[in-house]
C-alpha positions, 0 to 999 in steps of 0.5 A: 499500500502507498500513500496517495500523495506519493503516488500523486507525487510520481505522476507529476514526475513521470517521463514526457511523451509526445504522442508518437511514444506513448502509443508507439504508433498503435491504435488505442481503445478508451474506456470512459466509465461515464460520458465526460471521462474521456474529455477530463482523462483524455480529452488530450490523447484524444486530439492528439492521437486524432491530428497524428491519423491515429484516432482512438476507439472510445467506449463510454461504458454507463448512462450517465444517468444517476447524476440528477436524482428525482429531476423531472426535468430530466428524468433518468431516460432524458437524461442518459440521451442529454448526456450521450448527445453531449459526449457525441459533441464533446469527442467531435471537438477532439477530431474523433469520427463518430464511428468510432465512438461506442454507447453500452449504456450500463446504469450509472452506478451499476458497472459489474465487477465481478460475476457474469454480467463481469464476464460479458462486459469484458468479452464485449470489449475484448470483441471491439478492441478486436475489431477495431484492431486496437492493441493499447487499453486506456482506462481508469485507474484503479484508484479512483475513489468511484464505484464504476470507476472501479469496475471499469477498471477490473474490466480493463486489467481482465481484458488487458490480460486476456488479451494481451494487451498493453494498458495505459490508466488514467486519474479522474476522480483519485487527484483530489484523495485524501494524501493521507489515503494509502492505494495498493499500486505496484507500478511504477512506469508511465508517462505524462502526455504533452498537450499544449496544443491541443489544451484549448480543444481539449477545454472546449470538449469538458464545456459540453458536458453542459448538463454536468455544470449545474445550470442546466438541470435546476430542478434536483437538489442533490445532482452532480456538479463538476468541483472547480477543483477537478476542473482546474487539475484538468487545465495542466498542459499534460495528461498522466498515464501510468503503465 
């Protein structure tokens, strides 16, 4: 077990890389637990890969429809459709072709982490990766403190092991964990992908997720809103990928 403060400091000190060094010419498949994680954690990678002629496949795992419980204006079916449309707009701002975005539409907060449903999810993702010729799997870091992120990390690890794919992990909510927390982490490698040339596109993509900013849905007192502290982290001119 390692202290989160030490892990995050290590992430920020990883060697710098460009998209060619990071991917080595391989086509990546990116797993996003919810619509918006692709832009927050990987927006720079997506934009850089598209610019380099290596557009990734993005698989959004859940519908994100639990972000505003109790809303009568945006009940789950409508909210799920809104969030899907936001994701389509976001990745278009990063240069991704529309056909490279896949939605699996698992229920928000119910992404499986074990059992037959887990095995089915792994099989679906492995099939998508094989059909698209993806040999690099990019998924959330298992230290992210959200059940869907942790389930996505477990799915990615299983798919990578079974299919002998290279696995890269990106932190999202992990950046906000208390430094005194402890996380099991045996990996020490990885890269800081320089995204200075694509930072404005990333910010434009994040802004496409309008429902997550608090102004669109006003009748859910417990509704989610992207916190300023998290948004500030993703103003950095680099993204972290742990290997």
